[in-house]
Backbone as a chain_set.jsonl record, in Angstrom:
{"seq": "XXXXXXXXXXXXXXXXXXXXXXXXXXXXXXXXXXXXXXXXXXXXXXXXXXXXXXXXXXXXXXXXXXXXXXXXXXXXX", "coords": {"N": [[-174.827, -67.382, 1.206], [-176.778, -69.826, 2.603], [-180.109, -70.428, 3.689], [-181.92, -72.22, 6.157], [-184.911, -74.063, 5.794], [-187.531, -74.391, 7.85], [-190.027, -76.552, 9.106], [-193.36, -76.689, 10.547], [-193.454, -78.953, 12.11], [-190.701, -79.273, 12.621], [-190.326, -77.018, 14.23], [-191.872, -77.684, 16.475], [-190.377, -79.881, 17.387], [-187.99, -78.539, 18.019], [-188.897, -77.027, 20.134], [-189.215, -78.963, 21.977], [-191.513, -80.461, 21.984], [-194.04, -82.967, 21.229], [-193.993, -83.94, 17.839], [-195.425, -85.109, 15.797], [-198.049, -85.231, 13.313], [-200.662, -85.651, 14.51], [-200.229, -84.984, 17.202], [-199.469, -82.309, 16.97], [-201.839, -81.205, 15.946], [-203.51, -81.723, 18.152], [-202.276, -80.142, 20.12], [-202.674, -77.578, 19.063], [-205.482, -77.486, 19.045], [-205.96, -77.696, 21.8], [-204.806, -75.364, 22.771], [-205.914, -73.29, 21.365], [-206.611, -69.924, 20.746], [-204.912, -69.01, 22.659], [-203.098, -66.988, 22.237], [-204.409, -64.603, 21.555], [-204.519, -62.095, 22.655], [-201.92, -61.349, 22.993], [-198.439, -61.435, 21.998], [-197.054, -64.314, 20.359], [-194.75, -65.455, 21.834], [-195.402, -64.664, 24.395], [-197.657, -65.929, 25.207], [-199.443, -67.809, 27.64], [-198.559, -70.49, 27.656], [-196.076, -71.533, 27.396], [-192.851, -72.793, 28.437], [-190.19, -71.164, 30.207], [-187.812, -71.369, 28.695], [-188.793, -72.1, 26.167], [-190.311, -69.829, 25.593], [-188.279, -67.878, 25.472], [-186.814, -68.811, 23.264], [-188.732, -68.572, 21.163], [-189.211, -65.823, 21.255], [-186.688, -64.774, 20.552], [-186.363, -65.934, 18.001], [-188.396, -64.704, 16.5], [-187.823, -61.964, 16.855], [-185.304, -61.718, 15.693], [-185.88, -62.396, 13.146], [-185.286, -64.968, 12.26], [-184.492, -68.217, 10.768], [-186.451, -69.654, 11.946], [-188.611, -68.013, 12.218], [-190.755, -67.986, 10.322], [-192.205, -70.548, 10.663], [-192.904, -70.082, 13.33], [-194.511, -67.805, 13.182], [-196.567, -68.87, 11.659], [-197.587, -70.731, 13.474], [-198.49, -68.972, 15.439], [-200.629, -67.818, 14.075], [-202.303, -70.04, 13.881], [-202.941, -70.416, 16.506], [-204.584, -68.398, 17.043], [-203.713, -65.755, 16.942]], "CA": [[-175.246, -67.963, 2.461], [-178.073, -70.482, 2.458], [-180.902, -70.474, 4.911], [-182.68, -73.446, 6.35], [-186.359, -73.938, 5.795], [-188.045, -75.224, 8.928], [-191.458, -76.834, 9.077], [-194.036, -76.618, 11.835], [-192.981, -80.128, 12.845], [-189.356, -78.939, 13.095], [-190.475, -76.068, 15.33], [-192.327, -78.436, 17.649], [-189.211, -80.631, 17.87], [-187.078, -77.568, 18.62], [-189.499, -76.612, 21.403], [-189.289, -80.123, 22.861], [-192.898, -80.937, 21.991], [-194.306, -84.017, 20.241], [-194.021, -83.27, 16.538], [-196.189, -85.823, 14.779], [-199.228, -84.436, 12.933], [-201.766, -85.758, 15.471], [-199.859, -84.226, 18.404], [-199.524, -80.888, 16.622], [-203.268, -80.859, 15.886], [-204.032, -81.729, 19.521], [-201.72, -78.967, 20.793], [-203.367, -76.401, 18.532], [-206.864, -77.528, 19.545], [-205.926, -77.472, 23.249], [-204.351, -74.008, 23.095], [-206.504, -72.319, 20.448], [-206.974, -68.677, 21.407], [-203.95, -68.702, 23.723], [-202.346, -65.756, 21.993], [-205.226, -63.593, 20.882], [-204.269, -60.788, 23.27], [-200.487, -61.15, 23.214], [-197.563, -62.035, 20.993], [-196.859, -65.749, 20.56], [-193.858, -65.83, 22.931], [-195.947, -64.28, 25.701], [-198.827, -66.748, 25.537], [-199.168, -68.506, 28.904], [-198.485, -71.934, 27.41], [-194.68, -71.893, 27.163], [-191.864, -72.747, 29.506], [-189.318, -69.998, 30.044], [-186.872, -71.579, 27.584], [-189.569, -72.036, 24.926], [-190.643, -68.42, 25.39], [-187.059, -67.183, 25.055], [-186.506, -69.229, 21.896], [-189.696, -67.959, 20.245], [-188.975, -64.376, 21.254], [-185.474, -64.527, 19.774], [-186.601, -66.325, 16.604], [-189.222, -63.688, 15.849], [-187.125, -60.677, 16.895], [-184.172, -61.743, 14.764], [-186.381, -62.861, 11.852], [-184.439, -66.117, 11.946], [-185.097, -69.289, 9.975], [-187.585, -70.178, 12.705], [-189.682, -67.011, 12.291], [-191.929, -68.366, 9.516], [-193.082, -71.503, 11.341], [-193.416, -69.468, 14.559], [-195.627, -66.935, 12.791], [-197.666, -69.754, 11.253], [-198.165, -71.259, 14.708], [-199.246, -67.874, 16.058], [-201.892, -67.731, 13.354], [-203.133, -71.194, 14.23], [-203.366, -70.29, 17.903], [-205.545, -67.314, 17.15], [-203.121, -64.413, 17.028]], "C": [[-176.633, -68.572, 2.273], [-178.811, -70.483, 3.788], [-181.651, -71.792, 4.958], [-184.16, -73.13, 6.295], [-186.879, -74.921, 6.828], [-189.555, -75.368, 8.802], [-192.049, -76.638, 10.468], [-193.604, -77.794, 12.712], [-191.583, -79.887, 13.41], [-189.426, -77.995, 14.294], [-190.917, -76.788, 16.597], [-191.184, -79.253, 18.239], [-188.253, -79.702, 18.6], [-187.582, -77.111, 19.987], [-189.622, -77.767, 22.392], [-190.69, -80.691, 22.995], [-193.057, -82.09, 21.008], [-194.591, -83.381, 18.882], [-194.744, -84.042, 15.445], [-197.47, -85.042, 14.488], [-200.377, -84.483, 13.945], [-201.475, -84.948, 16.735], [-199.901, -82.728, 18.148], [-200.978, -80.422, 16.579], [-203.866, -80.773, 17.286], [-203.544, -80.507, 20.292], [-202.469, -77.715, 20.357], [-204.807, -76.357, 19.043], [-206.92, -77.184, 21.032], [-205.625, -76.015, 23.591], [-204.909, -72.941, 22.161], [-206.978, -71.093, 21.228], [-205.986, -68.239, 22.469], [-203.188, -67.41, 23.483], [-203.16, -64.754, 21.191], [-204.94, -62.198, 21.412], [-202.797, -60.506, 23.51], [-199.704, -61.768, 22.061], [-197.323, -63.501, 21.352], [-195.927, -66.078, 21.725], [-194.432, -65.55, 24.32], [-197.235, -65.007, 26.054], [-198.484, -67.59, 26.766], [-199.071, -70.026, 28.766], [-197.048, -72.434, 27.308], [-193.887, -71.966, 28.458], [-190.999, -71.513, 29.257], [-188.368, -70.182, 28.862], [-187.592, -71.561, 26.233], [-189.904, -70.59, 24.586], [-189.433, -67.663, 24.864], [-186.693, -67.539, 23.614], [-187.428, -68.549, 20.894], [-189.478, -66.455, 20.132], [-187.773, -64.029, 20.377], [-185.7, -64.837, 18.293], [-187.372, -65.252, 15.859], [-188.487, -62.354, 15.777], [-186.004, -60.612, 15.862], [-184.59, -62.145, 13.353], [-185.536, -64.031, 11.353], [-185.177, -67.121, 11.069], [-186.342, -69.854, 10.648], [-188.771, -69.224, 12.705], [-190.925, -67.431, 11.505], [-192.792, -69.43, 10.186], [-193.642, -70.95, 12.653], [-194.61, -68.571, 14.246], [-196.83, -67.756, 12.335], [-198.365, -70.327, 12.481], [-198.991, -70.192, 15.415], [-200.603, -67.731, 15.387], [-202.842, -68.862, 13.712], [-203.673, -71.112, 15.655], [-204.238, -69.064, 18.126], [-204.976, -65.936, 17.289], [-203.377, -63.638, 15.772]], "O": [[-177.557, -67.891, 1.828], [-178.207, -70.533, 4.86], [-181.969, -72.39, 3.93], [-184.597, -72.055, 6.703], [-186.693, -76.131, 6.701], [-190.26, -74.426, 8.44], [-191.322, -76.445, 11.443], [-193.412, -77.638, 13.918], [-191.306, -80.255, 14.551], [-188.678, -78.152, 15.258], [-190.387, -76.525, 17.677], [-191.034, -79.313, 19.459], [-187.758, -80.036, 19.676], [-186.789, -76.841, 20.89], [-190.08, -77.575, 23.519], [-191.017, -81.327, 23.996], [-192.291, -82.189, 20.05], [-195.337, -82.406, 18.786], [-194.678, -83.659, 14.277], [-197.927, -84.271, 15.332], [-201.001, -83.456, 14.211], [-202.37, -84.301, 17.278], [-200.323, -81.961, 19.013], [-201.309, -79.364, 17.115], [-204.639, -79.86, 17.578], [-204.313, -79.9, 21.037], [-202.852, -76.89, 21.188], [-205.292, -75.294, 19.431], [-207.819, -76.468, 21.475], [-206.13, -75.49, 24.584], [-204.43, -71.807, 22.164], [-207.661, -71.217, 22.244], [-206.188, -67.212, 23.117], [-202.685, -66.802, 24.428], [-202.653, -64.134, 20.256], [-205.103, -61.217, 20.686], [-202.457, -59.521, 24.166], [-200.247, -62.526, 21.258], [-197.386, -63.875, 22.523], [-196.283, -66.92, 22.548], [-193.991, -66.139, 25.307], [-197.841, -64.73, 27.09], [-197.345, -68.036, 26.91], [-199.464, -70.759, 29.673], [-196.824, -73.634, 27.151], [-194.204, -71.296, 29.441], [-191.085, -70.897, 28.195], [-188.144, -69.239, 28.103], [-187.046, -71.052, 25.254], [-189.795, -70.174, 23.432], [-189.55, -66.89, 23.913], [-186.306, -66.667, 22.835], [-186.965, -68.009, 19.889], [-189.552, -65.887, 19.042], [-187.832, -63.108, 19.562], [-185.268, -64.074, 17.429], [-187.045, -64.924, 14.718], [-188.526, -61.683, 14.745], [-185.785, -59.575, 15.235], [-183.748, -62.228, 12.458], [-185.13, -64.079, 10.192], [-186.325, -66.908, 10.68], [-187.188, -70.461, 9.991], [-189.851, -69.603, 13.159], [-192.043, -67.244, 11.986], [-194.006, -69.248, 10.278], [-194.749, -71.317, 13.047], [-195.606, -68.582, 14.971], [-197.975, -67.384, 12.592], [-199.594, -70.401, 12.523], [-200.071, -70.479, 15.93], [-201.616, -67.543, 16.062], [-204.05, -68.654, 13.83], [-204.726, -71.668, 15.966], [-204.586, -68.734, 19.26], [-205.68, -65.02, 17.713], [-202.954, -62.487, 15.659]]}, "num_chains": 1, "name": "protein.A"}
């Protein structure tokens, strides 16, 4: 069974966010520190569907877990 390798850009696309490098940088700058006191899915920056996706991705250690964890690190978690 092969697994997919997803990039940070892929994660942004999956979340319905602009996924070009400049937009990703702007998102990170705008929301830096958003998840210092909580897990990434519980940061107050997500819609309900985005939160549910991130929660499931991390809980199931899915193919999306690595870029989600990288994003958490960038947002100050």
